[in-house]
Every structure is written in structure tokens, then in C-alpha cells.
C-alpha positions, 0 to 999 in steps of 0.5 A: 500499499502506498503512503499518501503525503499531504504537504502544504506549500505556498505558491508565489503568484504575480498579481496577474496570476493571482487574479487568474487563480481568484477568477478560477476559484470564483468559478469553481465555487459558482459551479459547486453551488449550481451543481448542489442546487440542481441535483437531488439532495439524496445524491452523494456519489460523485459519479452519480452527480456527474452523470446527472449534471456534467453537461450542463455545468460544463456548458454553463461555466468557464472551467476546464473538464477536469475542474468540473469533474472535481466540483462534482466530487467536492459536492458529493463529499460535502454532502456525504459529510453533511449527511453524516452530521445530520445537517445540510450543505451550507454553501461553497466559498470561493477560497479554493479549487481542486486540481488533479494530474491533468490540471496540475503539474510539479516542475522540480527543475525550476520549483514551479507548478503548472495550473489550469485556470479559467484564462489558460495555463499558468506556471507559478513559483513555489515557496518551498522550504528545504524540508518541502524540497526534501520531500518533493525531490524525485516525486510526481504529485497527482493532486493539489488544492489551490 
């Protein structure tokens, strides 16, 4: 069994890149809100949610396909957590968005990440400490939350 390691590493975007990341987070949150309000509340499985709403969400929002899929997964996860707590999903704030292996790429040679945004792909510098550099050296991370 492979060990999953979670690292928190800060990105250092330029002001233009920051605006693109912020716009992507806003669009992602809006997509999550749309999915949550459009799909039956009893659905918590990400694949079931995706089967019902993917086309409509993809046409309505300026997100790449994988971000729409990750939005379906986030809605499903939030619904499942809320269900276990006996509550309803309160909403989705535009503070982050999820990336997978196709929307996020780590480049060790220059310590940057390449991220898909609503306005194209951006290469953003990392503020990695020696600890992070040691843990990431020779690795190929496959997901991120920005």
C-alpha cells in the first residue's frame, strides 16, 4: 500500500496570476453551488452527480472538464459529510479549487507548478522550504488544492 503524503506549500503568484487563480476559485465555487442546487439532495456519490449534471455545468461555466469533475466530487464529499452530521450543505466559498494530474503539474527543475485556470494555463513559483524540497525531490504529485 502506498503512503499518501500531504504537504502545504505556498505558491508565489504575480498579481496577474493571482487574479486568474481568484477568478478560477470564484468560477469553481459557482459551479459547486449550481451542482448542489440542481441535483437531487439525496445524491452523494460523485459519479452519480457527474452523470446527472456534467453537461449542463460544463456548458454553463468557464472551467476545464477536469475542474467540473472535481466540482462534482467536492459537492458529493460535502453532502456526505453533512449527511453524517445530520445537517445540510451550507454553501461553497470561493477560497479554493481542486486540481488533478491533468490540471496540476509539479516541475522540480525550476520549483514551479503549472495550473489550469479559467484564462489558460499558468506556471507559478513555489515557496518551498528545505523540508518541502526534500520531500518533493524525485516525486510526481498527482493532485493539489489551490
